C-alpha positions in Angstrom: 93.2 184.3 89.9 94.0 186.0 86.6 97.6 186.6 87.6 97.9 182.9 88.6 96.5 181.8 85.2 99.0 184.1 83.4 101.9 182.6 85.5 100.9 179.1 84.5 100.7 180.0 80.9 104.1 181.6 81.0 105.5 178.4 82.5 103.8 176.5 79.7 105.5 178.8 77.2 108.9 178.2 78.6 108.3 174.4 78.7 107.3 174.3 75.0 110.3 176.4 73.9 113.0 174.8 75.9 112.3 171.0 76.3 113.9 168.7 73.7 111.5 168.4 70.8 111.6 164.6 70.7 110.6 164.2 74.3 108.0 167.0 73.9 106.4 165.4 70.9 106.4 161.9 72.5 104.8 163.3 75.7 102.1 165.2 73.8 101.5 162.4 71.2 100.2 159.8 73.7 97.1 161.7 74.8 96.6 163.0 71.2 96.7 159.5 69.8 94.4 158.3 72.6 91.9 161.0 71.7 92.0 160.2 68.0 91.7 156.4 68.6 88.8 157.0 71.0 87.1 159.1 68.4 87.5 156.3 65.9 86.2 153.8 68.4 82.9 155.7 68.7 82.0 154.5 65.2 83.7 151.1 65.5 81.6 150.3 68.5 78.4 151.3 66.7 79.4 149.3 63.6 80.4 146.2 65.7 77.1 146.0 67.6 74.8 147.2 64.8 76.4 144.6 62.4 74.4 141.9 64.4 71.2 143.5 62.9 72.2 142.7 59.3 74.0 144.0 56.2 71.6 146.9 55.6 72.0 148.1 59.2 75.7 148.0 59.0 75.6 149.9 55.7 73.4 152.5 57.5 76.2 153.4 59.9 78.4 154.0 56.9 75.8 156.3 55.4 75.5 158.4 58.6 79.3 158.4 59.0 79.6 160.8 56.1 77.3 163.2 58.0 79.4 162.8 61.1 82.5 163.7 59.1 80.8 167.0 58.2 79.8 167.7 61.8 83.4 166.9 62.9 84.6 169.2 60.1 82.8 172.1 61.8 84.4 171.2 65.2 87.9 170.9 63.6 87.4 174.2 61.8 86.8 176.1 65.0 89.2 174.0 67.0 92.2 174.1 64.6 91.4 177.7 63.5 91.5 179.0 67.1 94.2 176.5 68.2 96.7 177.5 65.5 96.3 181.2 66.5 96.4 180.4 70.2 99.6 178.4 70.1 101.4 181.2 68.2 100.1 183.9 70.6 101.1 181.8 73.6 104.5 181.3 72.1 104.8 185.1 71.7 103.4 185.7 75.2 100.0 187.2 74.2 97.9 185.3 76.7 94.9 187.7 76.6 94.6 187.3 72.8 94.6 183.5 73.2 91.8 183.7 75.8 89.7 185.9 73.5 90.1 183.6 70.5 89.3 180.4 72.6 86.0 181.9 73.9 84.8 183.4 70.6 85.5 180.1 68.7 83.6 178.0 71.2 80.6 180.3 71.0 80.5 180.1 67.2 81.1 176.4 67.2 78.0 175.7 69.4 75.9 178.1 67.3 76.8 176.4 64.0 76.2 173.0 65.7 72.7 174.0 66.6 72.0 175.2 63.1 73.1 171.8 61.7 70.9 170.0 64.2 67.7 172.0 63.4 68.2 172.0 59.6 69.1 168.3 59.5 66.1 167.2 61.5 63.7 169.3 59.3 65.2 167.8 56.1 65.9 164.3 57.4 64.4 162.3 54.6 66.1 164.1 51.6 69.4 164.2 53.6 69.4 160.4 54.1 68.8 159.9 50.3 71.4 162.4 49.4 74.0 160.6 51.4 73.5 157.4 49.4 71.0 155.3 51.3 69.1 152.7 49.3 65.5 151.8 50.0 66.5 149.0 52.3 69.2 151.0 54.1 67.2 154.3 54.6 65.0 153.2 57.6 68.0 152.1 59.6 69.9 155.3 58.6 67.1 157.6 59.7 66.8 156.0 63.1 70.5 156.4 63.7 70.9 159.9 62.1 68.1 161.5 64.0 70.0 161.2 67.3 73.3 162.1 65.8 71.8 165.4 64.6 70.4 166.1 68.1 73.9 165.7 69.5 75.5 167.9 66.8 76.1 170.9 69.1 77.9 168.6 71.6 80.0 167.1 68.8 81.1 170.5 67.4 81.8 171.8 70.9 83.7 168.7 71.9 86.0 168.8 68.9 86.6 172.5 69.4 87.5 172.3 73.0 89.6 169.1 72.5 91.8 170.8 69.9 92.1 174.0 71.9 93.4 172.1 74.9 95.8 170.2 72.6 97.2 173.3 70.9 97.9 175.0 74.3 99.8 171.9 75.4 97.1 170.4 77.6 96.3 167.3 75.5 95.8 165.1 78.6 92.7 167.1 79.6 91.3 166.5 76.1 92.0 162.8 76.3 90.1 162.5 79.6 87.0 164.0 78.0 87.2 161.8 74.9 87.9 158.6 76.8 85.0 159.2 79.2 82.6 159.5 76.3 83.9 156.4 74.5 83.6 154.3 77.6 80.0 155.4 78.0 79.2 154.7 74.4 80.6 151.2 74.5 78.6 150.4 77.6 75.3 151.9 76.3 75.4 150.4 72.8 74.6 146.7 73.7 72.2 147.9 76.5 70.1 150.1 74.2 70.4 148.0 71.0 69.8 144.5 72.4 68.3 144.8 76.0 65.9 147.6 75.2 65.6 146.4 71.5 66.0 150.0 70.1 68.1 148.9 67.1 70.0 151.6 65.3 68.1 154.2 67.3 69.8 152.8 70.4 73.3 153.3 68.8 72.4 156.9 67.9 71.2 157.7 71.5 74.3 156.1 72.9 76.6 158.2 70.7 74.6 161.4 71.5 74.8 160.9 75.3 78.5 160.1 75.1 79.2 163.2 73.2 77.3 165.3 75.7 79.3 163.8 78.6 82.6 164.4 76.8 81.7 168.0 76.1 80.9 168.7 79.8 84.2 167.1 80.9 86.2 169.1 78.2 84.5 172.3 79.3 85.5 171.6 82.8 89.1 171.0 81.6 89.3 174.7 80.6 89.1 175.7 84.3 92.2 173.7 85.2 95.5 175.5 85.9 97.6 176.1 82.9 94.6 176.1 80.6 93.3 179.1 78.6 90.1 180.1 80.4 86.8 180.3 78.5 84.9 183.5 79.2 81.3 184.4 78.0 82.2 188.1 77.8 84.9 187.2 75.2 82.6 185.3 72.9 81.7 188.4 70.9 83.3 188.0 67.4 85.7 190.5 66.0 86.7 190.9 62.4 90.4 190.4 63.1 89.9 187.2 65.1 87.4 185.8 62.6 89.9 186.3 59.8 92.6 184.4 61.8 90.0 181.7 62.5 89.4 181.2 58.8 93.1 181.3 58.0 93.9 178.6 60.4 90.7 176.5 60.2 89.9 176.4 56.5 92.3 173.6 55.7 90.6 171.4 58.4 87.2 172.4 57.2 88.1 171.4 53.6 89.9 168.2 54.7 87.2 166.8 57.0 84.2 168.3 55.2 85.3 166.9 51.9 85.8 163.5 53.6 82.1 163.6 54.4 81.0 164.7 51.0 83.3 162.2 49.3 82.1 159.4 51.6 78.6 160.1 50.5 79.6 160.0 46.9 81.5 156.8 47.4 78.4 155.3 49.1 76.2 156.3 46.2 78.7 154.7 43.8 78.9 151.6 45.9 75.1 151.4 46.1 75.1 150.5 42.4 76.9 147.3 43.4 74.4 146.5 46.2 74.1 146.8 50.0 77.1 144.4 50.5 79.4 146.9 48.8 78.2 149.8 50.9 78.6 147.6 54.1 82.1 146.5 53.0 83.4 150.0 52.4 81.8 151.1 55.7 83.7 148.4 57.6 87.1 149.2 55.9 86.7 152.9 56.6 86.4 152.2 60.3 89.6 150.2 60.3 91.6 152.7 58.2 90.3 155.6 60.4 91.7 153.7 63.4 95.1 153.4 61.6 95.2 157.0 60.5 94.4 158.0 64.1 97.9 157.0 65.0 99.6 159.3 62.5 97.1 162.0 63.3 98.1 161.7 66.9 101.7 162.4 66.0 100.6 165.3 63.8 98.4 166.8 66.5 101.3 166.5 69.0 103.5 168.3 66.4 101.2 171.2 65.9 101.5 172.9 69.4 105.2 172.4 69.3 105.3 173.9 65.8 103.0 176.8 66.7 104.8 177.8 69.9 108.3 177.7 68.4 107.2 179.3 65.1 105.6 182.1 67.0 108.8 182.5 69.0 110.9 182.3 65.8 112.7 179.1 66.9 112.6 177.7 63.4 115.4 175.1 63.9 113.2 173.4 66.6 110.3 173.4 64.1 112.4 171.4 61.6 113.6 169.0 64.3 110.1 168.3 65.4 108.9 167.9 61.8 111.4 165.2 60.8 111.1 163.4 64.1 107.4 163.0 63.6 107.8 162.0 59.9 110.3 159.3 60.7 108.4 157.9 63.7 105.0 158.0 62.2 106.2 156.3 59.0 107.7 153.5 61.0 104.5 152.9 62.8 102.4 153.0 59.6 104.6 150.5 57.8 103.9 148.0 60.7 100.2 148.7 60.8 99.8 148.5 57.0 101.6 145.1 57.0 99.3 143.8 59.7 96.2 145.1 57.9 97.2 143.5 54.6 97.9 140.1 56.2 94.8 140.0 58.4 92.4 141.8 56.0 90.0 138.8 55.8 89.8 138.5 59.6 89.3 142.2 60.1 86.4 142.4 57.7 84.8 139.3 59.1 84.9 140.7 62.6 82.3 143.2 61.6 80.5 140.9 59.2 78.2 139.3 61.7 75.7 138.2 59.0 78.6 136.3 57.3 77.8 137.7 53.9 80.5 136.3 51.5 80.2 139.3 49.2 80.9 141.7 52.1 84.1 139.7 52.9 85.3 139.5 49.4 84.8 143.3 48.6 86.1 144.4 52.0 89.2 142.3 51.9 90.2 143.6 48.5 89.4 147.2 49.3 91.4 147.0 52.6 94.5 145.5 51.0 94.6 148.2 48.3 94.4 150.8 51.0 97.3 149.2 52.9 99.6 149.8 49.9 99.5 153.6 50.5 99.1 153.8 54.3 102.9 154.1 54.9 103.0 157.3 52.7 100.8 159.2 55.0 103.4 160.0 57.7 105.0 162.6 55.5 101.7 163.8 54.0 99.8 164.5 57.2 102.8 166.1 59.1 103.4 168.4 56.1 99.7 169.3 55.9 99.6 170.1 59.6 102.9 172.1 59.5 101.7 174.3 56.6 98.4 174.8 58.5 100.0 175.7 61.8 102.5 178.3 60.4 99.6 180.0 58.5 100.5 178.9 55.0 96.8 178.6 54.2 97.1 178.1 50.4 99.4 175.0 50.6 97.6 173.7 53.6 94.2 174.0 51.9 95.3 172.4 48.7 96.7 169.4 50.6 93.5 169.3 52.7 91.3 168.9 49.6 93.7 166.8 47.5 93.0 163.4 48.8 89.2 163.5 49.2 88.5 166.2 46.5 91.0 167.1 43.8 91.8 163.4 43.0 89.1 161.3 44.7 86.0 162.9 43.0 87.2 162.5 39.4 88.3 158.9 40.2 84.8 158.1 41.5 83.5 158.7 38.0 86.4 157.1 36.0 87.5 153.9 37.7 84.2 152.1 38.4 83.2 152.7 34.7 86.5 151.4 33.4 87.1 148.5 35.8 83.7 147.9 37.5 83.8 146.6 41.1 87.6 146.4 40.9 87.7 150.1 40.1 85.6 150.8 43.1 88.1 148.9 45.3 91.1 150.8 43.9 89.7 154.3 44.2 91.1 155.3 47.6 94.6 153.8 46.8 94.8 155.7 43.5 93.7 159.0 45.1 96.3 158.5 47.9 99.2 158.0 45.5 98.5 161.2 43.7 97.9 163.3 46.8 101.0 162.0 48.6 103.1 162.9 45.6 101.8 166.5 45.9 102.4 166.4 49.7 106.0 165.3 49.1 106.7 168.3 46.9 105.1 170.8 49.3 106.8 169.2 52.3 110.3 169.6 50.7 109.5 173.3 49.9 108.3 173.9 53.4 111.4 172.4 54.9 113.6 174.6 52.8 111.6 177.6 54.0 112.2 176.6 57.6 115.9 176.0 56.9 116.2 179.5 55.4 114.3 181.2 58.3 116.5 179.3 60.8 119.6 180.5 59.1 118.3 184.1 59.0 117.4 184.0 62.7 120.8 182.6 63.6 122.5 185.4 61.6 120.4 188.1 63.4 121.5 186.6 66.7 125.1 186.5 65.7 125.0 190.1 64.5 123.3 191.3 67.7 125.9 189.5 69.7 128.7 191.1 67.8 127.1 194.5 68.2 126.8 194.0 71.9 130.4 192.9 72.2 131.5 196.0 70.2 129.4 198.3 72.4 130.9 196.7 75.5 134.4 197.2 74.0 133.7 200.8 73.2 132.3 201.4 76.7 135.4 199.9 78.2 137.7 202.0 76.0 135.7 205.1 77.0 136.1 204.3 80.7 139.8 203.9 80.2 140.1 207.2 78.5 138.2 208.9 81.3 140.5 207.3 83.8 143.6 208.5 81.9 
């Protein structure tokens, strides 16, 4: 059985190193995009059905969304940290090392998920207040958050397994797990919220059960052929692997974790303008997350291609994959941004079941400002994922914290004070412009590095070829001398 698994992994290695990168990225991007879109739909489904309960209930979903970002950050940390290492080791032919990292990371992910669950339930009331809930939002938020915390281990485990499967080139298995959970969530939401009259608690229970189902399916996916097998005996942490885990996963932890903390800060700032402002921002965040899921799908398809080929020192293929993803994702984002800007009122109104005019006004302006910078994110996200996958932790970590930390947090204090509600609506756009400028500089430097490494690798191959030809020529001359 172990020999069979190793054979399939060797076939996967050859496939990732030899197939044209454009076809490889396109094939991998479809399940990756589907997984990310399904992840976004979890919250969109909750927001859509809960919006029938009123503006405060809609805002409550946005409050808890910041906590879910933090839980997802843990899953991404272990999933990306282990996956980056696994893809490089698989590219280099170290299948045993990849198996050990996969097992250890899953064990740690589940453990941290349980710690979040227990501590969050114990401090539920102060946690809801810290995330920006007003007096009218808090009851709805607590009912929803309680069940999200119970499902935290399933969420961290699901995101870990999904990313591991993706990095090893088995994104389709990950897509099956995510789709199954989303379908169940969409079916249970109206049943529990309206039929059983459980309100926001019903939405939370639906999400928790869906995550549990997704985790079980993803865990089963690791037993399929061509997948890195999870082993309980390999879950024991080692200093070397933990170091690699932090090196590859810290940028994701910063990026997703800061998104959660910044969302909470944004909610607290918006609360000063009323529940309608919190609800409007919550609605727009769901739509923009759906849009970004598309480019993240390209980025996540790029990462295993990058990791395998970087580990095998096929740097020219890394560059080809990078620019292919940048061009294609930018084209897609331009189209989506245009649609978002034109149909902004209709998009906001779709989730504004209470027909609150203030929610529509704030949400429409906020969405249109966001659409201005959406096309820039093809280059930014692919650059961030490239630096993370090749182990350039400093650049990757900076880009990870730039958008939701370095620029966003200061702007939260500056723009609303200077421009009032208009400043609140312009915060995300302003942060995106500054962070994308930094991403452009780092992306160009990274591309130059890949170009230099590709030239050096080509020179080594040429020199080795010349040495081989010379040795063959010397051997031939020696044979002729012996004959004479």
